[in-house]
KETIGU-182732 format. One record per residue (C-alpha): residue number from 0; x, y, z. Coordinates in steps of 0.5 Angstrom, whole numbers, always signed. Example, Ala and Ser with C-alpha at 12.3 -4.5 7.8 and 13.67 -1.06 7.14 Angstrom:
# KETIGU-182732
NODE    i     px     py     pz
NODE    0    +25     -9    +16
NODE    1    +27     -2    +14
//
This chain:
# KETIGU-182732
NODE    i     px     py     pz
NODE    0   +221     -2   +347
NODE    1   +216     -5   +350
NODE    2   +212     -2   +356
NODE    3   +215     -4   +363
NODE    4   +209     -8   +366
NODE    5   +209     -8   +374
NODE    6   +205    -13   +377
NODE    7   +200    -12   +382
NODE    8   +203    -12   +389
NODE    9   +209     -9   +386
NODE   10   +208     -2   +384
NODE   11   +210     +5   +387
NODE   12   +205     +7   +392
NODE   13   +205    +15   +393
NODE   14   +202    +19   +399
NODE   15   +201    +26   +396
NODE   16   +200    +32   +400
NODE   17   +203    +29   +406
NODE   18   +205    +34   +410
NODE   19   +207    +32   +417
NODE   20   +204    +25   +417
NODE   21   +209    +19   +414
NODE   22   +206    +13   +411
NODE   23   +209     +6   +412
NODE   24   +211     +3   +405
NODE   25   +209    +10   +401
NODE   26   +213    +15   +398
NODE   27   +211    +21   +402
NODE   28   +211    +27   +397
NODE   29   +209    +35   +399
NODE   30   +212    +41   +396
NODE   31   +216    +43   +402
NODE   32   +219    +40   +408
NODE   33   +214    +37   +413
NODE   34   +215    +32   +418
NODE   35   +212    +26   +414
NODE   36   +216    +29   +407
NODE   37   +221    +24   +403
NODE   38   +221    +28   +397
NODE   39   +220    +35   +395
NODE   40   +215    +35   +389
NODE   41   +211    +41   +386
NODE   42   +204    +37   +386
NODE   43   +201    +41   +381
NODE   44   +206    +39   +375
NODE   45   +208    +33   +372
NODE   46   +209    +28   +377
NODE   47   +217    +25   +376
NODE   48   +215    +18   +375
NODE   49   +215    +14   +369
NODE   50   +208    +11   +366
NODE   51   +204     +6   +368
NODE   52   +209     +4   +375
NODE   53   +204     +7   +380
NODE   54   +200     +2   +385
NODE   55   +196     +7   +389
NODE   56   +196    +14   +391
NODE   57   +193    +16   +397
NODE   58   +191    +24   +399
NODE   59   +189    +27   +404
NODE   60   +185    +33   +405
NODE   61   +190    +35   +400
NODE   62   +187    +36   +393
NODE   63   +181    +41   +395
NODE   64   +187    +46   +396
NODE   65   +187    +47   +388
NODE   66   +183    +50   +382
NODE   67   +178    +45   +379
NODE   68   +183    +46   +373
NODE   69   +189    +44   +377
NODE   70   +185    +38   +380
NODE   71   +183    +36   +373
NODE   72   +191    +36   +371
NODE   73   +193    +32   +376
NODE   74   +188    +27   +376
NODE   75   +190    +26   +369
NODE   76   +197    +25   +371
NODE   77   +196    +21   +376
NODE   78   +192    +16   +371
NODE   79   +198    +16   +367
NODE   80   +203    +13   +373
NODE   81   +198     +8   +375
NODE   82   +198     +1   +373
NODE   83   +192     -2   +370
NODE   84   +187     -4   +377
NODE   85   +191     +2   +381
NODE   86   +188     +5   +386
NODE   87   +187    +12   +388
NODE   88   +184    +14   +395
NODE   89   +183    +22   +396
NODE   90   +179    +24   +402
NODE   91   +177    +32   +402
NODE   92   +173    +35   +408
NODE   93   +167    +36   +403
NODE   94   +166    +34   +397
NODE   95   +160    +38   +395
NODE   96   +164    +44   +397
NODE   97   +170    +42   +392
NODE   98   +164    +40   +386
NODE   99   +161    +47   +386
NODE  100   +168    +49   +384
NODE  101   +168    +52   +377
//
């Protein structure tokens, strides 16, 4: 079986750690039910998507709540599910502080 090829503009868009913020056109994921949650997922674990099916991942003030090791594991998984040329937007309140984590 050959891998699925998703054309640009046709992949899944994920909003991870959505909290109360629902983004139209995105699948809004969090670890518990909030006002914006479409799907419950343990975001530290492997996401329940096939390889190379996600066009865009956004997270806003989310990844700073994890250890460096957990962030590294999450980023590897994000890379797995992104299509070629896919985009990640990860907004954090203080990138310098995040980078100091060991």
